[in-house]
C-alpha positions as CSV (number, residue, x, y, z in Angstrom):
1,M,-220.5,-81.3,-196.7
2,I,-223.7,-80.7,-197.7
3,L,-222.0,-79.4,-201.0
4,T,-219.1,-81.3,-203.0
5,I,-216.3,-78.7,-204.6
6,E,-217.9,-79.7,-207.9
7,E,-221.3,-78.5,-207.0
8,A,-220.1,-75.7,-205.4
9,R,-218.0,-74.4,-208.5
10,E,-220.9,-74.8,-210.3
11,A,-223.1,-72.7,-208.2
12,L,-220.2,-70.2,-208.2
13,R,-220.0,-70.7,-212.1
14,I,-216.1,-71.2,-211.5
15,D,-214.2,-73.4,-214.2
16,G,-211.0,-75.3,-212.8
17,T,-209.8,-75.6,-209.4
18,D,-207.6,-72.1,-208.2
19,N,-210.0,-71.4,-206.0
20,D,-210.9,-73.8,-204.3
21,V,-208.4,-73.4,-201.3
22,I,-210.9,-70.7,-201.0
23,I,-213.9,-72.1,-201.7
24,T,-213.1,-75.7,-199.0
25,P,-213.1,-73.5,-196.1
26,L,-216.8,-71.9,-196.9
27,L,-218.2,-75.2,-197.8
28,E,-216.9,-76.7,-194.4
29,A,-218.8,-73.9,-192.6
30,I,-222.0,-74.1,-194.0
31,P,-223.4,-77.3,-192.1
32,A,-222.1,-75.9,-188.8
33,Y,-223.9,-72.2,-189.7
34,L,-226.8,-74.0,-191.0
35,E,-227.1,-76.0,-187.7
36,V,-227.0,-72.9,-185.5
37,S,-229.3,-71.2,-187.9
38,T,-232.0,-74.1,-188.0
39,G,-230.9,-76.2,-184.7
40,K,-230.6,-79.0,-186.9
41,A,-227.4,-81.0,-188.8
42,W,-228.3,-81.1,-192.4
43,D,-225.4,-82.7,-193.4
44,D,-226.0,-85.9,-191.2
45,D,-227.9,-87.6,-193.8
46,S,-226.6,-89.8,-197.1
47,T,-228.5,-87.4,-199.4
48,S,-229.2,-83.7,-197.8
49,S,-232.4,-82.1,-198.2
50,P,-232.6,-80.4,-201.6
51,L,-233.6,-77.5,-199.6
52,A,-230.4,-77.3,-197.4
53,K,-228.4,-78.0,-200.5
54,T,-230.0,-74.8,-201.9
55,A,-229.7,-72.7,-199.0
56,A,-225.9,-73.9,-199.2
57,K,-225.9,-72.6,-202.7
58,F,-226.6,-69.0,-201.9
59,I,-224.8,-69.0,-198.6
60,L,-221.7,-69.8,-200.2
61,Q,-222.5,-67.3,-203.0
62,L,-222.9,-64.4,-200.4
63,W,-220.0,-65.4,-198.7
64,Y,-218.1,-65.6,-201.8
65,Y,-219.1,-62.8,-203.4
66,P,-219.6,-60.5,-200.5
67,Q,-220.0,-57.0,-202.3
68,N,-222.1,-58.6,-205.1
69,Q,-225.0,-56.2,-206.4
70,E,-227.2,-58.9,-205.7
71,A,-226.4,-59.5,-201.9
72,D,-229.6,-58.0,-200.6
73,R,-231.8,-60.7,-202.5
74,L,-229.3,-63.2,-201.3
75,K,-229.9,-62.4,-197.9
76,R,-233.5,-62.3,-198.2
77,A,-233.6,-65.6,-200.0
78,I,-231.3,-67.3,-197.7
79,D,-233.5,-65.6,-194.8
80,G,-236.5,-67.3,-196.4
81,L,-234.8,-70.8,-196.8
82,L,-233.5,-70.9,-193.3
83,V,-237.1,-70.0,-191.9
84,A,-238.5,-73.2,-194.0
85,L,-235.2,-75.5,-193.0
86,T,-236.7,-74.5,-189.3
87,A,-239.7,-75.9,-189.7
88,L,-238.7,-79.0,-191.7
89,A,-236.7,-79.7,-188.5
90,R,-239.4,-79.6,-186.0
91,T,-241.6,-81.8,-188.5
92,T,-238.6,-84.5,-188.5
93,E,-237.7,-84.7,-185.2
């Protein structure tokens, strides 16, 4: 996975493990989403790209809080990060 459960809780500003049953499947879906979106598997490296980690945090926030007031801003940020990750993927091939 790109993010640990601890990083996910921090990104979501959640204390405790009560919501891990919801967070874990979202974390597991993010690598496939990024790979389909960018053409590169970002969780293959032992240390994921900081850009991929940032995108993963924003994606997680959007998926976990879909009705958030900031959803449109998150979507725009994610789109920009996906463009950057796609360009990065092409340079590392």
